[in-house]
C-alpha positions in Angstrom: 5.5 39.3 -3.1 5.0 36.9 -0.3 2.7 34.2 -1.8 5.4 31.4 -1.2 6.2 32.4 2.3 5.3 31.2 5.8 3.5 34.4 6.6 1.7 34.7 3.3 1.0 37.7 1.1 0.1 41.2 2.5 -3.6 42.2 2.3 -3.0 44.3 -0.5 -1.4 41.7 -2.8 -3.2 41.4 -6.1 -3.3 37.5 -6.4 -6.6 36.0 -7.0 -8.4 34.4 -3.7 -7.9 30.8 -5.3 -4.3 31.5 -5.8 -3.8 32.6 -2.3 -5.7 29.6 -0.9 -3.5 27.4 -3.0 -0.3 29.1 -1.9 -1.2 28.9 1.8 -2.0 25.3 1.4 1.2 24.5 -0.3 3.0 26.5 2.4 1.2 24.6 5.0 1.8 21.2 3.4 5.7 22.0 3.1 5.8 22.9 6.8 4.0 19.5 7.8 6.8 17.8 5.9 9.4 19.8 7.7 10.3 22.3 4.8 9.9 25.9 4.5 8.0 26.8 1.3 10.4 29.8 0.6 13.4 27.6 0.9 11.8 25.2 -1.4 11.2 27.9 -3.9 14.8 29.1 -3.7 16.3 25.7 -4.0 14.0 25.1 -7.1 15.1 28.4 -8.7 18.9 27.7 -8.1 18.7 24.2 -9.3 17.2 25.4 -12.9 20.0 25.2 -15.4 18.4 27.8 -17.9 18.1 30.4 -14.8 21.5 32.3 -14.5 20.2 34.7 -11.8 17.8 34.4 -9.0 16.8 37.4 -7.0 15.9 37.1 -3.3 14.2 39.7 -1.0 15.6 39.8 2.5 15.3 42.2 5.1 16.7 40.6 8.2 19.9 38.8 8.9 17.9 35.7 9.8 16.6 35.6 6.0 20.1 36.2 4.8 21.1 33.2 6.8 18.2 31.1 5.8 19.0 31.9 2.1 22.7 31.0 2.5 21.9 27.7 4.1 19.4 27.0 1.4 22.0 27.6 -1.4 24.5 25.5 0.6 21.9 22.7 0.7 21.5 23.0 -3.1 25.0 22.2 -3.4 24.7 19.3 -0.9 23.8 15.5 -0.7 21.8 13.7 -3.1 19.7 12.3 -0.3 18.7 15.8 0.8 17.9 16.5 -2.9 15.8 13.5 -3.3 13.8 14.3 -0.1 13.3 17.9 -1.4 12.3 16.6 -4.7 9.6 14.5 -3.4 8.1 17.6 -1.4 8.4 19.7 -4.4 6.3 17.2 -6.4 3.6 17.2 -3.7 3.7 21.1 -3.6 3.4 21.0 -7.5 0.5 18.9 -7.1 -1.1 21.3 -4.7 -0.5 24.3 -7.0 -1.6 22.4 -10.3 -5.1 24.1 -10.5 -3.5 27.5 -10.3 -0.6 27.1 -12.4 0.2 29.9 -14.8 -2.7 31.9 -12.9 -1.6 35.4 -12.7 -3.1 39.1 -12.1 -3.0 42.4 -14.0 0.1 44.4 -13.2 1.7 47.5 -14.0 0.0 50.7 -15.4 -2.4 50.3 -18.3 -1.4 51.1 -21.8 -3.0 54.3 -23.1 -5.1 52.2 -25.5 -6.5 50.2 -22.6 -7.8 53.3 -20.7 -8.2 53.3 -17.1 -9.9 50.4 -15.0 -13.9 50.7 -15.6 -13.5 53.0 -18.5 -13.6 52.6 -22.2 -10.7 53.6 -24.4 -11.0 56.9 -26.1 -11.5 55.4 -29.7 -14.1 52.9 -28.6 
């Protein structure tokens, strides 16, 4: 939903502020090292042996081209992989404080009531 992109998430994104800041810092750091944060994320996902499918949102031809190039790079040289691994480690350090931080999503269960209300049986 845009956290790990150059542009960052849209205003409506439900991520907490500290997660937004950490993601922006990670994207900025990756850029200073010559890497796109989205490409790093896609490359990371494609390298995971336990992940059989990776879904990627794209809405321009340029995004399609970037993702194809990333996938080809993942299959490329060990030298590129070593450099990418170093940048990924640096990004992981930046994101360490917000690792596993998430936000509520989806419709509340009937037993949970609506935000700001008590369940009927409370």
